[in-house]
C-alpha positions as a Python dict, from the first residue, in 0.01 Angstrom:
ca = {
    (1, 'I'): (0, 0, 0),
    (2, 'Q'): (304, 228, 27),
    (3, 'D'): (90, 524, 126),
    (4, 'Q'): (-85, 331, 403),
    (5, 'V'): (238, 186, 542),
    (6, 'T'): (479, 481, 530),
    (7, 'S'): (281, 803, 503),
    (8, 'N'): (23, 772, 776),
    (9, 'P'): (163, 667, 1112),
    (10, 'T'): (-103, 550, 1355),
    (11, 'S'): (-219, 780, 1632),
    (12, 'I'): (-50, 552, 1888),
    (13, 'A'): (283, 589, 1706),
    (14, 'Q'): (235, 964, 1687),
    (15, 'Y'): (169, 991, 2062),
    (16, 'A'): (470, 768, 2130),
    (17, 'G'): (686, 1001, 1919),
    (18, 'V'): (563, 1305, 2109),
    (19, 'A'): (633, 1132, 2441),
    (20, 'A'): (986, 1045, 2328),
    (21, 'L'): (1057, 1402, 2224),
    (22, 'D'): (896, 1562, 2527),
    (23, 'G'): (1022, 1308, 2780),
    (24, 'P'): (1352, 1295, 2967),
    (25, 'Q'): (1659, 1360, 2749),
    (26, 'E'): (1936, 1339, 3010),
    (27, 'F'): (2037, 986, 2909),
    (28, 'L'): (2125, 1099, 2555),
    (29, 'A'): (2464, 1243, 2651),
    (30, 'D'): (2567, 907, 2798),
    (31, 'W'): (2436, 722, 2492),
    (32, 'R'): (2621, 960, 2259),
    (33, 'A'): (2947, 908, 2446),
    (34, 'A'): (2903, 530, 2445),
    (35, 'F'): (2837, 520, 2071),
    (36, 'Q'): (3132, 750, 2003),
    (37, 'A'): (3360, 517, 2201),
    (38, 'R'): (3226, 216, 2010),
    (39, 'R'): (3273, 396, 1679),
    (40, 'D'): (3629, 494, 1763),
    (41, 'V'): (3720, 139, 1867),
    (42, 'I'): (3579, -30, 1558),
    (43, 'V'): (3729, 223, 1316),
    (44, 'A'): (4076, 198, 1476),
    (45, 'G'): (4049, -182, 1491),
    (46, 'L'): (3947, -220, 1127),
    (47, 'N'): (4209, 27, 1005),
    (48, 'A'): (4473, -183, 1183),
    (49, 'I'): (4382, -483, 966),
    (50, 'S'): (4566, -516, 634),
    (51, 'G'): (4330, -470, 342),
    (52, 'F'): (4076, -253, 527),
    (53, 'K'): (4034, 124, 488),
    (54, 'C'): (3766, 269, 714),
    (55, 'R'): (3660, 633, 733),
    (56, 'M'): (3523, 778, 1053),
    (57, 'P'): (3142, 791, 1020),
    (58, 'Q'): (2970, 1111, 1128),
    (59, 'G'): (2631, 962, 1212),
    (60, 'A'): (2428, 643, 1253),
    (61, 'F'): (2591, 336, 1407),
    (62, 'Y'): (2755, 172, 1107),
    (63, 'V'): (3102, 171, 961),
    (64, 'F'): (3153, 110, 591),
    (65, 'P'): (3513, 6, 523),
    (66, 'N'): (3660, -43, 178),
    (67, 'I'): (3784, -402, 161),
    (68, 'S'): (3919, -405, -196),
    (69, 'G'): (4266, -448, -48),
    (70, 'L'): (4170, -810, 13),
    (71, 'Y'): (4091, -880, -351),
    (72, 'G'): (4308, -1144, -512),
    (73, 'K'): (4378, -1317, -181),
    (74, 'K'): (4255, -1671, -134),
    (75, 'T'): (4075, -1832, 154),
    (76, 'P'): (4229, -2140, 317),
    (77, 'A'): (3980, -2341, 105),
    (78, 'G'): (4124, -2183, -211),
    (79, 'K'): (3841, -1941, -304),
    (80, 'E'): (3966, -1610, -443),
    (81, 'L'): (3811, -1296, -294),
    (82, 'T'): (3688, -1065, -569),
    (83, 'S'): (3404, -863, -409),
    (84, 'G'): (3250, -745, -87),
    (85, 'D'): (3005, -1035, -123),
    (86, 'D'): (3298, -1276, -117),
    (87, 'V'): (3447, -1107, 188),
    (88, 'A'): (3113, -1110, 371),
    (89, 'D'): (3065, -1482, 298),
    (90, 'Y'): (3420, -1561, 407),
    (91, 'L'): (3394, -1371, 738),
    (92, 'L'): (3062, -1535, 823),
    (93, 'E'): (3176, -1887, 731),
    (94, 'S'): (3528, -1870, 876),
    (95, 'V'): (3489, -1674, 1199),
    (96, 'G'): (3114, -1619, 1246),
    (97, 'V'): (3116, -1242, 1189),
    (98, 'A'): (2804, -1118, 1010),
    (99, 'V'): (2870, -850, 750),
    (100, 'V'): (2639, -672, 508),
    (101, 'P'): (2798, -656, 163),
    (102, 'G'): (2814, -312, 5),
    (103, 'S'): (2668, -442, -321),
    (104, 'G'): (2322, -385, -176),
    (105, 'F'): (2412, -15, -147),
    (106, 'G'): (2570, 9, -493),
    (107, 'T'): (2926, -9, -353),
    (108, 'P'): (3063, -359, -410),
    (109, 'D'): (3410, -278, -270),
    (110, 'F'): (3269, -210, 77),
    (111, 'V'): (3106, -398, 363),
    (112, 'R'): (2897, -263, 649),
    (113, 'F'): (2936, -339, 1017),
    (114, 'S'): (2707, -222, 1295),
    (115, 'Y'): (2854, -97, 1620),
    (116, 'A'): (2521, -97, 1803),
    (117, 'T'): (2655, -355, 2046),
    (118, 'S'): (2890, -375, 2342),
    (119, 'L'): (3257, -280, 2334),
    (120, 'D'): (3337, -641, 2427),
    (121, 'A'): (3145, -769, 2122),
    (122, 'I'): (3317, -511, 1897),
    (123, 'N'): (3662, -606, 2024),
    (124, 'E'): (3584, -976, 1978),
    (125, 'G'): (3450, -915, 1627),
    (126, 'V'): (3758, -715, 1524),
    (127, 'R'): (3981, -989, 1670),
    (128, 'R'): (3798, -1252, 1465),
    (129, 'I'): (3815, -1044, 1147),
    (130, 'K'): (4189, -998, 1195),
    (131, 'E'): (4227, -1372, 1247),
    (132, 'A'): (4034, -1445, 926),
    (133, 'V'): (4236, -1192, 723),
    (134, 'E'): (4564, -1330, 855),
    (135, 'A'): (4457, -1678, 734),
    (136, 'L'): (4422, -1554, 373),
    (137, 'V'): (4687, -1657, 122),
    (138, 'D'): (4842, -1418, -137),
}
């Protein structure tokens, strides 16, 4: 099954790939600038939140901050945060921000955010995350 699904793209997919590579490329500079701006905003925003340490990614459209600085804090409901899974659950439940826990990548002290969205959505997400973190109790 793996061979048929991943190793042999259909002829239609192959022609689509050729068209993408041979087609117009002018839009890529604008896209690159937009994603760089989004990346810079989310990294700065997360690094301004106590308990987050976020490196500047060099590719893709994800940031992967270390959130272990939140460990030991308690949610307003009294649950102690001890992992990225806990932080992801708390952010989703408290402020509606979806986060992928780092445990799925073998790094339980991290969470993953996508910045493949608008600057407005990124700013709103960072605002909500800050609000959730400020509601934690030592």
